[in-house]
C-alpha positions in Angstrom: 43.0 105.0 16.9 40.5 106.7 19.2 40.1 103.5 21.3 43.9 103.2 21.8 44.2 106.9 22.8 41.3 106.5 25.3 42.9 103.5 26.9 46.2 105.3 27.0 44.6 108.3 28.6 42.7 106.2 31.1 45.9 104.4 32.3 48.0 107.5 32.9 45.1 109.4 34.5 44.7 106.6 37.0 48.3 107.0 38.4 48.2 108.5 41.9 50.9 111.2 41.5 50.2 112.5 45.0 51.6 109.5 46.8 54.0 108.3 44.1 57.7 107.9 44.9 60.7 106.9 42.8 60.7 103.4 44.3 56.9 102.9 43.7 57.2 104.2 40.1 60.1 102.0 39.4 58.3 98.9 40.7 55.2 99.8 38.6 57.3 100.3 35.5 59.1 97.0 35.9 55.8 95.1 36.5 54.1 96.8 33.5 51.4 98.6 35.5 52.0 101.5 33.2 54.8 102.6 30.8 57.4 105.3 31.1 55.5 107.2 28.4 52.2 106.9 30.3 53.9 108.1 33.5 55.5 111.1 31.6 52.1 111.9 30.0 50.5 112.0 33.5 53.0 114.7 34.5 52.8 116.6 31.2 49.0 116.6 31.7 49.4 118.2 35.1 51.9 120.7 33.8 49.4 121.7 31.1 46.6 122.2 33.7 48.6 123.9 36.5 51.7 125.6 35.2 50.1 128.7 33.9 49.0 129.5 37.5 52.3 128.6 39.1 55.0 129.5 36.6 57.1 126.6 37.8 58.4 125.6 34.3 60.0 128.0 31.9 60.0 125.3 29.2 58.8 121.8 28.7 61.2 119.9 26.5 59.8 118.8 23.2 61.7 115.5 23.3 60.3 114.4 26.7 58.1 111.8 25.1 61.0 110.5 23.1 63.1 110.2 26.2 60.2 108.2 27.8 60.0 105.9 24.8 63.7 105.2 25.0 63.3 104.3 28.7 60.5 101.9 27.8 62.8 100.1 25.3 65.3 99.6 28.1 62.6 98.4 30.5 61.3 95.9 28.0 64.8 94.6 27.4 65.3 94.0 31.1 68.0 96.7 31.4 66.3 99.2 33.5 67.8 100.6 36.7 66.1 102.5 39.5 65.8 105.9 37.7 65.0 104.6 34.2 61.8 106.3 33.0 61.5 108.5 36.1 60.3 112.1 35.2 62.3 114.9 36.8 62.6 118.6 36.4 65.8 120.6 36.0 66.6 124.0 37.5 67.4 126.6 34.9 71.1 126.9 35.8 72.1 123.2 35.2 73.3 122.6 31.6 71.7 120.0 29.4 73.2 119.8 25.9 71.1 121.3 23.2 68.6 122.9 25.7 68.2 126.5 26.6 69.7 127.6 29.9 69.4 131.1 31.2 69.7 131.2 35.0 66.4 133.1 34.6 68.3 136.2 33.5 67.8 138.4 30.4 71.5 138.5 29.9 71.6 134.8 28.9 68.6 135.2 26.6 68.6 132.5 23.9 71.7 130.7 25.2 71.8 127.0 24.4 74.0 124.6 26.5 76.9 123.2 24.4 77.5 120.2 26.7 75.9 118.3 29.6 76.6 118.9 33.2 78.2 115.9 34.9 75.0 115.3 36.9 72.9 115.2 33.8 75.4 112.9 32.1 74.9 110.5 34.9 71.1 110.7 34.8 71.1 110.3 31.0 73.1 107.1 31.5 70.2 105.8 33.6 67.6 107.0 31.1 65.8 109.4 33.4 63.2 111.5 31.6 63.9 115.3 31.9 60.6 117.0 31.5 61.8 120.6 31.3 63.6 123.5 33.0 62.2 125.3 36.0 62.1 129.0 37.1 64.5 130.4 39.6 65.8 133.6 41.1 68.1 135.3 38.6 71.5 133.6 38.9 70.2 132.0 42.1 70.1 135.4 43.8 67.1 135.4 46.1 65.0 133.5 48.6 61.6 133.7 46.9 61.9 133.2 43.1 60.7 136.8 42.6 63.9 138.1 40.9 63.5 135.9 37.8 63.4 137.8 34.5 60.4 135.5 33.6 58.3 136.6 36.6 57.7 135.0 40.0 56.8 131.4 40.7 53.8 130.8 43.0 53.5 128.5 45.9 51.2 125.5 45.2 49.7 125.6 48.7 48.7 129.3 48.3 49.3 131.1 45.0 49.4 134.5 46.7 52.7 133.4 48.4 56.2 132.6 47.3 57.6 129.1 46.9 60.9 130.1 48.3 64.1 130.4 46.3 66.3 130.3 44.5 65.1 126.8 43.4 61.5 127.8 43.8 60.3 126.5 40.4 62.0 123.1 41.0 60.3 122.8 44.5 56.9 124.0 43.3 57.1 121.5 40.4 57.5 118.6 42.9 55.1 120.0 45.4 52.4 120.5 42.8 52.9 117.0 41.2 54.4 118.5 38.0 57.5 116.2 38.4 58.3 113.2 40.5 61.6 114.9 41.6 63.9 117.7 40.5 67.4 119.0 40.7 68.1 122.4 42.2 71.2 124.1 43.5 71.9 125.2 47.0 74.3 128.1 47.8 72.7 129.3 51.1 69.6 127.1 51.4 68.3 127.4 47.8 67.1 123.8 47.8 66.1 123.4 51.5 64.2 126.7 52.0 61.8 126.2 48.9 61.4 122.6 49.8 60.2 123.6 53.2 57.8 126.2 51.8 56.4 123.7 49.2 56.0 120.7 51.5 58.7 118.4 50.0 62.2 117.1 50.9 65.3 119.2 50.1 68.8 117.8 50.4 72.0 119.9 50.4 74.9 117.4 50.2 78.4 117.7 51.5 80.3 120.3 49.4 82.1 118.5 46.6 80.2 115.2 46.8 78.4 116.2 43.6 80.3 117.7 40.7 79.7 121.4 40.0 80.7 120.9 36.4 78.0 122.2 34.1 76.2 124.5 36.6 76.2 128.2 36.1 78.3 129.3 39.1 77.1 131.8 41.7 79.4 131.3 44.7 82.0 128.7 43.6 83.0 127.7 47.2 79.3 127.4 48.2 77.3 126.0 45.3 76.1 122.4 45.3 73.5 120.5 43.3 70.8 119.0 45.5 67.7 116.8 45.0 64.2 117.9 45.7 61.9 115.0 46.2 58.8 113.6 47.9 60.7 111.5 50.4 64.1 111.2 52.0 64.5 107.8 50.3 64.0 109.4 47.0 66.6 112.1 47.8 69.1 109.3 48.7 68.4 107.5 45.4 69.1 110.7 43.4 72.1 111.6 45.5 73.6 108.1 44.9 73.1 108.4 41.2 74.9 111.7 40.7 77.5 111.8 43.4 81.2 111.0 43.0 84.6 112.5 42.1 84.8 114.2 38.7 88.0 115.0 36.8 86.2 118.0 35.4 85.7 119.5 38.8 88.8 119.9 41.0 86.6 120.5 44.1 84.8 117.2 43.8 85.4 114.3 46.2 84.6 110.7 46.6 82.6 110.1 49.8 83.5 107.3 52.2 79.9 106.2 52.9 80.9 103.2 54.9 81.8 105.3 58.0 78.2 106.4 58.5 77.1 103.2 60.3 75.2 104.5 63.4 71.9 103.0 64.3 69.2 105.6 63.7 67.7 104.9 67.1 70.9 105.7 68.9 71.6 109.2 67.5 72.7 112.0 69.7 71.0 115.1 68.4 72.3 118.5 69.3 70.0 121.6 69.5 71.8 125.0 69.5 69.4 126.9 71.7 71.4 130.1 71.4 70.7 130.1 67.7 66.9 129.9 68.2 66.8 133.3 70.0 67.3 135.3 66.8 64.8 138.0 66.1 62.0 137.5 63.6 61.5 133.8 64.2 57.8 132.9 63.9 56.3 131.4 67.1 54.5 128.7 65.2 57.9 127.7 63.6 59.4 127.3 67.0 56.5 125.3 68.3 56.7 123.0 65.3 60.5 122.6 65.8 59.9 121.6 69.5 57.3 119.0 68.3 59.8 117.6 65.8 62.6 117.3 68.4 60.1 115.5 70.7 59.4 113.1 67.8 63.1 112.3 67.6 63.1 111.6 71.3 60.2 109.2 70.9 62.2 107.5 68.2 64.9 106.8 70.8 67.3 109.6 70.0 69.0 111.4 72.8 68.7 115.2 72.6 71.2 117.5 74.2 71.6 121.3 74.1 74.7 122.6 72.5 76.2 126.0 72.0 77.5 127.3 68.6 78.6 130.9 69.4 80.0 131.7 66.0 77.5 130.0 63.8 74.9 132.8 64.0 77.4 135.0 62.2 77.3 132.7 59.2 74.7 134.9 57.5 76.9 138.0 57.7 80.0 136.1 56.5 78.0 134.7 53.6 76.8 138.1 52.4 80.5 139.1 52.0 81.9 135.9 50.6 79.0 135.2 48.1 78.9 138.6 46.4 82.7 138.5 46.1 82.6 135.2 44.3 79.5 136.2 42.4 81.2 139.4 41.1 84.0 137.3 39.7 81.8 134.6 38.2 79.5 137.0 36.5 82.2 139.2 35.0 82.1 136.9 31.9 78.6 138.1 31.0 79.4 141.1 28.9 77.3 140.8 25.8 80.2 140.0 23.6 80.6 136.2 23.7 77.0 135.0 24.2 73.5 136.0 25.4 71.9 139.5 25.4 73.8 142.4 23.8 73.0 146.1 23.7 75.0 148.7 21.7 76.7 151.6 23.5 78.7 154.5 22.2 82.0 152.6 22.7 83.3 149.2 23.8 83.0 150.2 27.4 79.6 151.6 26.6 78.6 148.2 25.2 79.5 146.6 28.5 77.7 149.2 30.6 74.5 149.1 28.5 74.4 145.3 28.3 75.0 144.6 31.9 72.7 147.4 33.1 69.8 146.2 31.1 70.7 142.5 31.1 70.9 142.1 34.9 68.0 142.7 37.3 68.0 144.9 40.3 69.1 142.2 42.9 71.9 141.0 40.6 73.2 144.5 40.2 73.0 145.1 43.9 75.1 142.0 44.7 77.6 142.6 41.9 78.3 146.1 43.3 78.6 144.7 46.8 81.0 142.0 45.6 83.2 144.5 43.7 83.3 146.7 46.8 84.4 144.0 49.3 87.1 142.9 46.9 88.4 146.4 46.2 91.9 147.3 47.4 90.8 149.5 50.2 88.3 147.1 51.7 89.5 143.5 51.0 91.1 143.2 54.4 88.3 144.9 56.3 85.5 142.7 54.9 86.5 139.8 52.6 89.4 138.4 54.6 87.5 138.8 57.9 84.6 136.9 56.5 86.9 134.1 55.4 88.3 134.1 59.0 84.8 133.8 60.4 84.1 131.0 57.9 87.2 129.1 59.2 85.9 129.5 62.8 82.5 128.2 61.9 84.0 125.1 60.2 86.1 124.5 63.3 83.0 125.0 65.5 81.0 122.4 63.6 83.9 119.9 63.7 84.1 120.3 67.4 80.3 120.0 67.9 80.2 116.8 65.9 82.6 115.2 68.4 79.8 115.1 71.0 76.7 114.8 68.8 75.8 112.9 65.6 73.2 115.3 64.2 72.4 119.0 64.7 68.7 120.0 64.4 67.3 123.5 63.7 64.3 124.8 61.8 64.7 125.1 58.0 63.1 128.6 57.8 62.3 131.4 60.4 58.8 131.8 58.9 56.2 130.0 56.8 56.0 131.1 53.1 55.4 134.8 52.9 53.3 136.9 50.5 54.6 137.7 47.0 55.9 141.3 47.1 56.1 141.3 51.0 59.9 141.4 51.2 61.1 142.6 47.8 61.5 146.2 49.0 63.4 145.2 52.2 66.5 143.2 51.1 67.7 142.7 54.7 64.4 141.1 55.6 64.7 138.8 52.6 68.3 137.9 53.4 67.2 136.8 56.9 65.2 134.0 55.3 68.6 132.2 54.9 69.6 132.4 58.6 69.0 128.7 59.4 70.2 127.3 56.1 73.3 129.2 55.3 75.5 127.7 58.1 75.6 124.3 56.3 77.0 126.0 53.2 79.5 128.0 55.1 80.6 124.9 56.9 80.5 122.7 53.8 78.4 120.1 55.7 75.3 118.1 54.5 71.8 119.1 55.6 68.3 117.9 54.8 64.9 119.6 55.2 62.0 117.3 55.9 58.3 118.3 55.9 57.3 118.6 59.6 53.7 119.9 59.7 51.6 122.8 58.7 50.5 126.2 60.0 47.4 128.1 59.0 47.6 131.6 57.5 44.7 133.4 55.9 42.7 130.2 55.8 45.4 128.2 54.0 47.6 125.4 55.4 51.2 126.2 54.8 54.0 123.6 55.1 57.0 123.9 57.5 60.4 122.1 57.4 62.6 120.5 60.0 66.3 120.6 59.2 69.0 118.1 60.3 72.7 118.5 59.6 75.6 116.1 59.9 79.4 116.3 59.9 81.4 116.7 56.7 80.9 113.6 54.5 78.2 112.0 56.7 75.3 112.4 54.2 74.2 108.8 54.9 73.6 109.6 58.6 71.0 112.2 57.5 69.2 109.8 55.1 69.2 107.2 57.8 67.6 109.4 60.5 65.5 111.3 57.9 63.8 108.1 56.8 63.1 107.2 60.4 61.7 110.7 61.1 59.2 110.7 58.2 58.0 107.2 58.9 56.2 108.2 62.1 
C-alpha cells in the first residue's frame, strides 16, 4: 500500500504544471503518461500548498477525485474527448447542481444550486473535472476581488497586490497553477482584467454566444461566461465546448464561425490613438502596448490609426446601465426565499435588516445608484441617455470594422495595484475598466493575451494586450491571438 502511494505521488509530482496546456494534458492522458486522477491530485496538492496564502478557492469539491476516476474510465474505454479529465475551477456565480454558490456574498450564505448552468452541463458531458469554486467580488461588483464577503484574493506574482476582478479567484487559480483552466464571467472586463494581472489569457466572447442560463446575473445585457486559460488555443477549446444557442436563454445565439476565414498574417489592425490619451494610463503600459503593436507588424499585420470618438464614453454609460440592471436583478435577494435572513420589527423591517447586513458596501452603493437612475424623475436624464450612447458605440464599432479586422488596445491602464490602494476611491477603481468595458457595451468579442512584464517594488508584474473583433468574429481573435503568442 505504501509502495503504491509512493509511486502514485511520484508520478503526479513529476507533472510540469507550469507549461501544461489542455492539448498537452489530453495527449498525456490518452497515451497513459499519467491518469486523470494523478493530474487532479497534482493540482489538489498545489491548492493545499498555496491557497491559504492566495484565497483563490472558497471551496474544493469533495467529489473532485471521483470526477477524475470517472474520466479515467472513459479514457480507458477509448471514449475520451479533448476536455475529458481536464481539471478546471469555477467562479462562485456559476451554478453546479448540489454545490454551494454564493456570488461571494453573505446574503447567499448556505445556498446550494438546484440545477446545472448550461455551460456546466456541457462540460459535465465531456467529463471535465471541476476542482472547486473560486473567490470573486461580491455579485461581480469590483475590479480587484476585494469586495468578497470571504476576504480578498491575492495576486500570485505579488501577494501584496490584487489579482484583478471580479473573476480574481479564477484568474489567480490558473496563474498559480491551482487549475489548468477556469470559467469566469465578464460584465465590464471581469475575465480580461484579472487575466492580465495574473499573466494568463482571458476571453470575453460575443454576447449571447455562450448561454447565461445558470449564472447569477449582474447586468443581464452585459454578462457573459468567459474562459481563463494558459494559452489562446486553450481558450478556443473551452469556448467551442460551451458555446451555442440554448432554449433556456432567449439571448443566446448560434455563431456562424465559417465567416471568420482571414489569414492571420493579412489582418488590418486598428489602433484608436484618441482612446490612449486618457488620464491615469501608466507609461510602462503604453510602452508595452507599442511593443505589442510592433510585434503584430512583424507578423505581417497592417496597422492603421482609427478614431472612435464615442467609445471613450463607454465607461460612463456602463456605470448607468449596469447599476440599473443590477438593482432589478438583486431585488430577489430579500431573505425570504433563500440565503441569509435577519429579523426586523415588521416585514419591511425584515427586508431592510437582511439587505443592509447581507450586502457589502459596494453592492449597496450600486443598488442605490441603480434605483436612482431608474426612478421616475431621472430615468430620461440618465438611463435612457446611457442606452442612446450605447447604441452610438455599437454603431461606431460596426463602422470601424468595415475598414479594419481587429482593434487593439491595452487590457488595463495600470499593472496590478496594491491591496487597499483603491478601495476608498470608487472612481479610481471604476477607471480600471476603461479599456475593457467597450467590448461589453458593444457586445463584441475581446481577448487579453499576456504581453510582458513591468517591475514594481522588486516584483515582476504581468501586463495584457487586448484585441477585439466585430460581432460574431470570435474565431478571428483566436487566429491572431495564437499567432501573437507564438512569437
